[in-house]
N, C-alpha and C positions, 0 to 999 in steps of 0.2 A: 278270262279271254283263253280261247282254246289254242292248239298247236296246229300247223298246215303240214300234212303228211303228203309226201310225193312218192308215187310208186311208178317206176319205169317197168314196163311191159317186159315179159319174158322173151327169151331168145327166139330169133327167126333165122332164117338160111341166111338172110343177107346180113344180119347183125354180126353174125359168125365171120363171114367172109369180108366185112368192112364196106359192104356196098351202102350209099346214101339211101336211104329208104323215107319217103314221105307218105306220098299218095298210092304207091304199090302196096295192096292190104294183104301181104303175107300171112300165112298162118304162124302159130308158134310152131316150133320144134318140139319133139317129145321131151327133150330137156327143159326146152322154154314153159312148157306145161307143168313139168316138176318144179320148175322155178317159182312159177306162179302159186302153185298149191302150198309150197313150203313157207309162203308170206302169211297163210291164214293164222297160225299161232301168233304172229306178230301184231296182228290186226284185231284178234278177236276179243280182246279185253276192252276195246274202244268203242264208243258210239260216236256217230258222226251227224253235224248239224247240216251238212252238205257233203255229197259224194259226187264228184264229176269225172266223167273219162272222156279221153278222145274218142270220136264216133268211130274210128277204124277198129276193125275186128280183134287186131293182136292186142290192144289195150282193154276193148270191152271183155275179152274172153279171159284177159289176166285178171280183171276186176272178180268176174265170176268164180275163177277158181280159185282166188285168195279168198272167198267167201263173203264179198261186199255185196249188199242188197241195197236198193234203191239207188242204184248208180244213174246219174242222167248224162248222157252224151252232149258234149259240148263243142262245137266246131273250133272255138277259138284254142281249143287243146290240141288241134292237129300238129303233127310235126312240122318243121321248117319246109318250107316248098324249096326243093332243091333243083327246080327248073331242068335246065339240060344236063344236070349232073345225077339226076335220078337213076339209081342203079349203078353208078360208077364209084370206083373206090378212090381215095384220096392218092394212092400210088398211082393210079392211071391218070387222073388229072395232072399230077405233077409231071408226066411225060411230056406234056404240052406247055405247062403252066408251073414251072418250078417254084415259083414263090408264091403261088396261091395259097390262100388261108381264109377258110370259112368265115372266120369271127371278125375279118377285116373287109374281105374282099366281096363277100355275098357270092351270088351264083349268076350265070347267065341265063336268060330265058329259055323254057322248055317248050314242048308241045302247047296247043291251044289249051287254055284253061289253067295252065302252069306256068306262069311268068317268073318264078322264083321269087325269093324274099331277101330282103338285106336284114342285116341285125337288127336295125331301128324297126322294120315292120314285124318282126317277129316279137320284138320287144313291145310294140304297142299291143299286140294281141295278149301277151302276157300281161300287161298292165290291166287290160280289161279282166281278165280272170283272176287278178289279185284283188280287184274292187270287188267282184262278185264274193270272193272268199272273204274277205275283210267283214263284209255285212254279216257273213253267217259265223264267223269266229267268236263273236260276243256270247253265242249260245253253244259253244263246244268246238269241238276239233273238226277239221275239214280235210278230206281226201281228194286227191287229184291223181288219176292215172293215165299216164301220157308217154311221151318218147324222150330220149335222152338228149337231144339238143335242145328242145323246146323247154324242158325242165331246167335245164342248165341256164337258160336265159331268164326264166322265171325266178329262179334262185338269184341270180344277180339283181335283177329288178327290186325283188323282196329286200335285198340287203342294201338298196340305195345305190347300186353300181350300174355302170352302162350294160346295155344288153352284150356287147361283144366282150365284157368280162365274164361271161357264162365259160368262156374257155378255160377258167381256173377250176370248176368243178367237173372232175371226169365222173360219169355216172354209168355204172354197169347195169346190165338187164337184170330183170328179176330183182330188184333192190327196192328198200323202203328207206326214205329219208326223212327227217323230220326238222322244220323250221321252226323256232319258237322265238321267245322273247327273253331279254335278260334287262332288269331295270327299264322296262318299257321300250327296248329297242330290239329288232330282229336280229336273230342269231341262227346259225347251223347248230342243231342239238345233237344232231346223228346224222350220218352220211353214208350210202352204199351198205347198208344194214342188211344182213342175210341170217337166217336162223342158224 
């Protein structure tokens, strides 16, 4: 049984400023590109039975710069749809909704095509990804390149927790995390690893 490796894409302008970024496909900053390149030594000694990425450029470019090959874009790895809160910081949201919390409240609908998602909806996507990963883990390691909030929800689901418990797993840009097993049960083996 292989390990499940999670890569959060490198830094973008909005990740630095704390703006919620789902469908807005920003490029990596120069520092974000360096973060992605620095992950290559952490991944070079592994072979992957399955390599999936969010279809957004910032994730695909991170995978490329980290030296991954054979990466397949997967729509289910897209970041949480922030609806009307796309591009807005938590500080700004709290000006009108001081008690708002993404992990319990979700987001209001945004423009056409972006209705926003609840934690449960993001969790359902994470469960689909985990189902595909589980089928490949018998043949070796699986790597997923995606986004902070989505990977946090996926981690919670892997550990048997509710999607909202993703709040417990802070995840930095340009990092590798590893989910493994101990005595046949899912565990976090490494978190927020950088070279």
